[in-house]
C-alpha positions, 0 to 999 in steps of 0.5 A, a space after each residue: 687068807 690062810 686056811 687053818 691047816 696052812 696056818 698050822 703048817 706054817 706055825 709048825 715050821 716057824 717054831 721048829 726053826 726057832 726051837 732048834 737051838 733050845 734057846 729063844 732070843 729077842 729077835 726070834 720072839 719078835 718074829 714069832 709075835 709078828 707072825 702071830 699078829 698077822 696070821 694067828 687066830 684062836 685063843 691059843 695064839 692070842 695067849 702067846 701074843 699077850 705073853 710075848 708082848 710082856 716078855 718083849 716089853 723090856 727089849 730082851 729075853 732072859 733065860 727064864 723067859 726063853 724057857 717059858 716061851 718054849 713051853 708055851 710053844 710046846 703047848 700050842 703045838 700039842 693043841 694044834 697037832 702035827 700038820 699033814 705032810 
């Protein structure tokens, strides 16, 4: 079981990689959703799982959804804070 600090560090790394090109595609959204379902605990992660499920329902991520997901990730990262290095 991951500690909260380990969870935060792993989420930070996952999202850093996903956000590199400023665009979230369907594969990245699926990876994030799977990680959240397996590791994410807390209301901020439950919210993201719910939103990602809705966006992935049609099997694609359009530009508006990509931007929205990026904004959600940003809010979660702010809530979690930068992990200690």
